[in-house]
C-alpha positions as CSV (number, residue, x, y, z in Angstrom):
1,X,-94.5,-43.6,-64.3
2,X,-93.2,-40.7,-66.2
3,X,-96.1,-38.7,-64.8
4,X,-95.1,-39.2,-61.3
5,X,-91.4,-38.1,-61.9
6,X,-92.5,-34.5,-61.2
7,X,-94.4,-35.2,-57.7
8,X,-91.2,-37.2,-57.1
9,X,-88.8,-34.7,-57.4
10,X,-90.5,-32.0,-55.6
11,X,-91.1,-34.2,-52.7
12,X,-87.4,-35.0,-52.7
13,X,-86.6,-31.5,-52.9
14,X,-88.8,-30.4,-50.1
15,X,-87.1,-33.3,-47.8
16,X,-83.8,-31.9,-48.6
17,X,-84.8,-28.6,-48.0
18,X,-86.1,-29.5,-44.4
19,X,-82.8,-31.3,-43.3
20,X,-80.6,-28.6,-44.6
21,X,-82.8,-26.2,-42.9
22,X,-82.5,-28.1,-39.3
23,X,-78.6,-29.0,-40.2
24,X,-77.6,-25.3,-40.5
25,X,-79.7,-24.2,-37.4
26,X,-78.6,-27.0,-34.9
27,X,-74.8,-27.0,-36.2
28,X,-73.6,-24.6,-33.4
29,X,-75.4,-27.2,-30.8
30,X,-74.0,-30.3,-32.3
31,X,-71.0,-30.6,-30.1
32,X,-70.7,-29.3,-26.8
33,X,-67.0,-29.7,-26.7
34,X,-65.1,-26.3,-26.8
35,X,-62.6,-26.4,-29.7
36,X,-59.4,-24.7,-28.0
37,X,-58.2,-21.3,-29.3
38,X,-54.3,-20.6,-29.1
39,X,-53.9,-17.1,-28.5
40,X,-50.3,-15.1,-28.8
41,X,-49.7,-12.7,-25.8
42,X,-47.6,-9.8,-26.9
43,X,-45.5,-8.1,-24.1
44,X,-44.9,-4.8,-24.7
45,X,-41.0,-3.9,-25.0
46,X,-39.9,-1.8,-21.7
47,X,-36.7,0.5,-22.2
48,X,-34.1,-0.1,-19.6
49,X,-33.9,3.1,-16.9
50,X,-31.1,5.3,-17.1
51,X,-29.8,7.7,-14.5
52,X,-27.8,10.8,-15.5
53,X,-24.7,10.7,-13.6
54,X,-20.9,12.3,-13.4
55,X,-18.1,10.3,-14.8
56,X,-14.5,11.9,-14.8
57,X,-12.8,12.9,-18.6
58,X,-9.3,12.1,-17.5
59,X,-7.2,10.0,-14.9
60,X,-6.4,12.0,-11.6
61,X,-4.5,11.5,-8.6
62,X,-5.4,11.5,-4.9
63,X,-5.5,14.8,-3.3
64,X,-6.2,16.8,-6.7
65,X,-9.4,19.1,-6.8
66,X,-12.2,17.7,-8.9
67,X,-13.7,20.5,-10.6
68,X,-16.7,20.9,-13.1
69,X,-14.0,21.0,-16.3
70,X,-12.7,17.4,-15.1
71,X,-16.3,15.7,-15.4
72,X,-18.9,14.8,-17.9
73,X,-22.6,13.7,-17.8
74,X,-23.5,10.2,-18.7
75,X,-26.4,8.0,-19.0
76,X,-25.8,4.8,-16.5
77,X,-28.4,1.8,-16.4
78,X,-30.2,2.7,-13.1
79,X,-29.7,-0.9,-11.8
80,X,-26.0,-0.6,-11.8
81,X,-25.8,3.0,-10.2
82,X,-24.4,2.8,-6.6
83,X,-25.5,4.7,-3.6
84,X,-23.6,8.1,-3.7
85,X,-23.3,8.1,-7.1
86,X,-22.9,12.1,-8.2
87,X,-25.9,13.2,-10.6
88,X,-24.9,17.2,-10.8
89,X,-21.7,19.2,-10.5
90,X,-23.1,21.1,-7.3
91,X,-22.2,17.8,-5.7
92,X,-18.2,18.6,-6.5
93,X,-18.4,21.2,-4.0
94,X,-18.1,21.2,-0.1
95,X,-19.7,23.0,3.0
96,X,-16.5,25.5,2.4
97,X,-17.6,26.1,-1.1
98,X,-14.4,24.7,-2.3
99,X,-14.2,21.5,-4.9
100,X,-14.0,18.5,-3.2
101,X,-10.5,16.6,-3.1
102,X,-10.1,12.9,-4.8
103,X,-9.4,10.5,-1.9
104,X,-7.6,8.3,-4.3
105,X,-6.3,7.8,-7.6
106,X,-8.8,7.6,-10.5
107,X,-9.1,6.6,-14.0
108,X,-10.8,8.1,-17.2
109,X,-14.3,7.0,-17.4
110,X,-14.9,6.0,-13.6
111,X,-18.2,6.9,-11.8
112,X,-17.7,9.4,-9.3
113,X,-19.2,8.7,-5.7
114,X,-19.2,10.7,-2.7
115,X,-17.0,8.4,-0.9
116,X,-14.2,8.8,-3.2
117,X,-14.5,12.7,-2.5
118,X,-13.7,14.8,0.5
119,X,-12.8,18.2,1.6
120,X,-9.2,17.1,3.6
121,X,-6.5,15.8,1.8
122,X,-6.5,12.0,1.6
123,X,-4.6,10.2,4.3
124,X,-1.5,8.3,3.0
125,X,-1.1,5.0,4.2
126,X,2.6,3.6,4.3
127,X,1.5,0.1,3.8
128,X,0.5,1.1,0.1
129,X,3.9,2.2,-0.8
130,X,5.8,-1.2,0.4
131,X,6.9,-3.3,-2.4
132,X,5.1,-6.8,-2.4
133,X,7.3,-9.2,-0.6
134,X,8.9,-6.4,1.6
135,X,8.9,-5.0,5.1
136,X,8.8,-1.5,6.5
137,X,11.4,-1.0,9.1
138,X,12.7,2.2,10.8
139,X,16.0,2.8,11.9
140,X,17.2,5.7,14.4
141,X,19.6,8.1,12.9
142,X,21.2,11.5,13.8
143,X,22.2,14.1,11.8
144,X,25.4,13.2,10.9
145,X,24.4,9.3,10.4
146,X,21.2,10.5,8.2
147,X,23.4,12.2,5.7
148,X,22.1,15.8,7.4
149,X,18.6,15.1,6.3
150,X,19.3,14.9,2.6
151,X,18.0,11.2,2.9
152,X,14.4,11.9,1.6
153,X,11.4,9.2,0.6
154,X,12.2,7.6,-2.6
155,X,16.2,7.8,-2.2
156,X,18.2,4.5,-2.3
157,X,20.9,4.1,0.6
158,X,23.5,1.9,1.7
159,X,23.4,0.8,5.2
160,X,26.3,0.6,7.2
161,X,27.0,-0.3,10.8
162,X,29.4,1.3,13.2
163,X,30.5,-1.1,15.8
164,X,32.8,0.1,18.8
165,X,36.4,-1.0,19.1
166,X,37.2,-2.0,22.6
167,X,39.8,0.3,23.7
168,X,39.8,2.1,20.7
169,X,40.2,6.2,20.7
170,X,39.6,9.0,18.2
171,X,39.2,7.4,14.8
172,X,40.0,3.9,16.2
173,X,37.1,3.9,18.3
174,X,34.5,2.4,15.7
175,X,35.1,0.4,12.6
176,X,32.7,0.6,9.8
177,X,31.1,-2.5,8.2
178,X,28.4,-2.6,5.4
179,X,25.2,-4.2,6.0
180,X,22.9,-3.4,3.1
181,X,23.3,-1.9,-0.1
182,X,20.7,0.1,-2.5
183,X,17.8,0.3,-0.1
184,X,14.5,1.8,-0.6
185,X,13.9,5.0,2.0
186,X,9.9,4.7,2.4
187,X,9.9,7.7,4.8
188,X,11.3,10.1,7.2
189,X,10.1,10.3,10.8
190,X,6.3,10.3,9.8
191,X,6.6,12.1,6.3
192,X,6.4,9.7,3.2
193,X,5.9,10.8,-0.8
194,X,8.4,11.4,-3.1
195,X,7.2,15.3,-3.5
196,X,9.6,16.2,-0.5
197,X,12.4,18.6,-1.7
198,X,15.4,19.8,0.4
199,X,17.0,19.0,3.7
200,X,14.8,17.6,6.3
201,X,16.8,16.4,9.4
202,X,15.4,13.4,11.2
203,X,15.6,10.9,13.9
204,X,14.2,7.9,12.1
205,X,13.9,6.7,8.5
206,X,11.8,4.2,7.1
207,X,13.4,1.4,5.0
208,X,12.0,-1.3,2.7
209,X,13.6,-4.5,3.5
210,X,12.8,-8.2,2.5
211,X,11.7,-10.2,5.9
212,X,15.0,-11.8,6.5
213,X,17.1,-8.3,5.9
214,X,14.4,-6.7,8.2
215,X,15.3,-8.9,11.2
216,X,19.2,-8.5,10.6
217,X,19.0,-5.2,10.6
218,X,16.6,-4.9,13.7
219,X,19.0,-6.9,15.5
220,X,22.3,-5.1,14.2
221,X,20.1,-1.8,15.3
222,X,20.5,-3.0,19.0
223,X,24.2,-3.8,19.1
224,X,25.4,-1.1,17.4
225,X,24.8,2.5,15.6
226,X,23.6,2.3,11.7
227,X,24.2,5.0,9.4
228,X,23.4,5.5,6.0
229,X,25.1,6.5,2.6
230,X,23.3,8.4,0.0
231,X,23.3,6.8,-3.6
232,X,23.5,9.5,-6.2
233,X,20.7,9.4,-8.8
234,X,22.8,9.2,-12.0
235,X,24.3,6.1,-10.5
236,X,21.1,4.6,-10.1
237,X,19.8,5.5,-13.8
238,X,23.0,4.2,-15.3
239,X,22.6,0.9,-13.2
240,X,19.1,0.6,-14.0
241,X,19.9,1.0,-17.8
242,X,22.6,-1.4,-18.1
243,X,21.3,-4.3,-15.4
244,X,17.9,-5.8,-16.4
245,X,15.5,-6.0,-13.3
246,X,15.6,-9.8,-13.0
247,X,19.4,-9.9,-13.2
248,X,20.0,-7.7,-10.4
249,X,21.6,-9.2,-7.4
250,X,20.4,-9.4,-4.1
251,X,22.0,-7.3,-1.4
252,X,24.2,-9.1,0.3
253,X,24.3,-8.7,4.3
254,X,27.8,-9.2,6.0
255,X,26.5,-10.1,9.6
256,X,27.6,-8.2,12.7
257,X,29.5,-10.3,14.7
258,X,28.2,-10.2,18.6
259,X,31.2,-9.7,21.1
260,X,31.1,-10.5,24.7
261,X,31.0,-7.6,26.7
262,X,34.2,-6.4,28.1
263,X,34.8,-5.9,32.2
264,X,35.0,-2.8,33.3
265,X,38.4,-1.3,34.3
266,X,38.7,-0.3,37.6
267,X,39.6,3.4,38.6
268,X,41.7,2.5,41.8
269,X,43.9,-0.4,42.9
270,X,45.1,-1.5,46.3
271,X,49.0,-1.1,46.9
272,X,50.8,-2.1,49.7
273,X,53.5,0.5,50.9
274,X,56.6,-1.1,53.1
275,X,58.2,1.6,55.4
276,X,61.4,-0.2,56.6
277,X,59.8,-3.2,58.7
278,X,56.2,-1.5,58.5
279,X,53.8,-2.4,55.6
280,X,51.0,-0.5,55.1
281,X,48.0,-1.3,52.4
282,X,46.5,2.1,50.7
283,X,44.6,2.9,47.7
284,X,45.9,4.6,44.8
285,X,44.2,5.9,41.6
286,X,45.0,3.9,38.3
287,X,46.4,5.6,35.0
288,X,43.9,5.0,32.2
289,X,46.8,5.3,29.9
290,X,48.9,3.0,31.7
291,X,48.3,-1.1,32.4
292,X,47.1,-1.5,35.7
293,X,49.9,-3.0,38.3
294,X,49.2,-4.4,41.7
295,X,52.4,-4.8,43.7
296,X,54.3,-3.6,46.7
297,X,56.0,-0.3,46.6
298,X,59.0,-0.1,49.1
299,X,60.2,2.9,50.5
300,X,63.8,3.9,52.3
301,X,63.8,3.6,56.1
302,X,64.4,7.2,56.6
303,X,61.4,8.0,54.4
């Protein structure tokens, strides 16, 4: 048995070698099922696109010229840049070569767009000057009732009604009744804005009134003449310092009493004149200063 051991070992090694050969050769073909592989796709990082635009350095008011020294360049996200955004300082000039004017009040850092600038001064809208809860009402005034034109936009006035007294003359022809106090003046004629100075005689004054007051003032203007009394600036400042706004009393309106129209006084009267036994009716003028009397005038027989 011992003499066959080398042959058996050799044969076994040969068999194992052949098996290993075929296993290595046919290994990739053993399984036809593909092995799933996980592939991670790394997307490239895209930097957001920006546009160089013009923004304001400081706050400006409507009507001011927008010059290059008032603006600066800034990178703005392209997707948030509105149409008409200005990108260079040459866009700040109009066709006449002059700097464009701001059409509204703008704040520091605000993006400049074409619609906010123009060659002409901005159109001032009265509606933007009316306080919340108030209405704009215009009343007719004269040089006398409008304080000789010294009532200007931004002033505060008292409103008085001048009511005609039937039969009154001279100083007694009208009586004055306070109607409203401390009323804000929005404009005169078609002028608004507190930049107006001096005296500007006008025929219409526009006031800011609460809705109920607006109705009463309008009604009073149809029945009587209205006049204004200008309040001094020093008095207004003192009142503002002493009284908090929340505690200021609301102006009280004294209603104007509507009186029935008086019948027209006749200028003539029919008088019967008796001459003895003859009677004759004649028309005679009536003296405005004397009470009207209708009666019989008798003359002597020989007259």
